[in-house]
C-alpha positions in Angstrom: 77.2 108.2 103.5 76.8 109.7 100.2 76.8 112.6 99.1 75.7 113.4 95.2 77.7 114.7 92.5 78.3 118.1 92.6 80.0 119.6 89.4 81.5 123.3 90.2 82.3 126.0 87.8 85.1 127.6 88.3 84.4 131.8 86.5 89.1 131.6 85.9 89.2 128.3 83.8 88.4 129.9 80.6 90.5 132.5 81.9 93.4 129.8 82.4 92.3 128.1 78.7 93.3 131.6 76.7 96.7 131.9 79.3 97.8 127.7 78.4 96.7 129.3 73.9 98.9 131.9 73.9 101.1 130.6 75.9 101.3 127.1 73.5 101.1 129.0 70.6 104.3 130.9 71.4 105.7 128.3 72.1 105.3 126.8 68.7 107.3 129.1 66.8 109.3 129.2 69.5 109.9 126.0 67.8 109.5 126.1 64.1 111.9 129.3 64.6 114.5 127.2 65.9 114.3 124.1 64.3 115.2 125.7 61.2 118.5 123.9 60.5 119.6 121.1 57.1 118.7 117.9 58.3 121.7 116.5 57.0 124.1 118.1 58.6 122.8 117.1 61.6 121.8 113.4 60.3 124.0 111.8 63.6 122.6 114.3 66.4 119.4 113.5 68.0 118.9 116.7 69.5 120.4 120.2 70.1 120.3 122.7 72.8 120.8 126.6 70.5 121.2 128.9 73.3 119.6 132.4 72.4 122.6 134.5 72.4 124.6 134.6 69.5 128.0 134.7 72.2 126.8 131.1 73.3 127.7 128.2 70.7 124.9 125.6 71.1 125.3 122.1 72.7 125.6 119.0 70.2 123.4 115.7 71.6 124.9 112.9 69.4 122.9 109.9 68.6 126.1 107.7 69.6 125.6 109.1 73.1 122.0 109.3 74.1 122.4 109.9 77.1 123.1 113.4 78.9 123.9 114.4 82.2 123.6 118.9 82.1 124.3 120.9 84.2 126.5 123.8 86.4 128.8 121.3 88.0 132.6 120.8 85.8 133.0 116.9 88.0 129.4 115.3 87.5 128.0 116.7 84.6 129.3 115.7 80.6 127.0 119.2 79.5 128.1 121.6 81.7 126.0 125.5 81.5 127.8 128.8 82.3 127.0 131.8 84.4 124.1 131.3 87.6 121.1 131.7 85.0 119.3 129.7 81.6 118.2 133.3 80.4 119.0 136.5 81.7 
């Protein structure tokens, strides 16, 4: 027994698209603001984490080491994050 294809619409889908669009714009502006470094100074890196807090230093990821473990455990992670939260 087969049922006919039914197209359902959701009134909230338009609202979700607006939210996603706004979130994407915020992310893009954050990315642009965080990527204003001199490329020649960072050419040995494949990436870095720039903390929002000026009290913390930048975490660099070197091209010669393509894989890192990140977390709070000092015995198993190469990059150890301080504190109990990622952001406050």
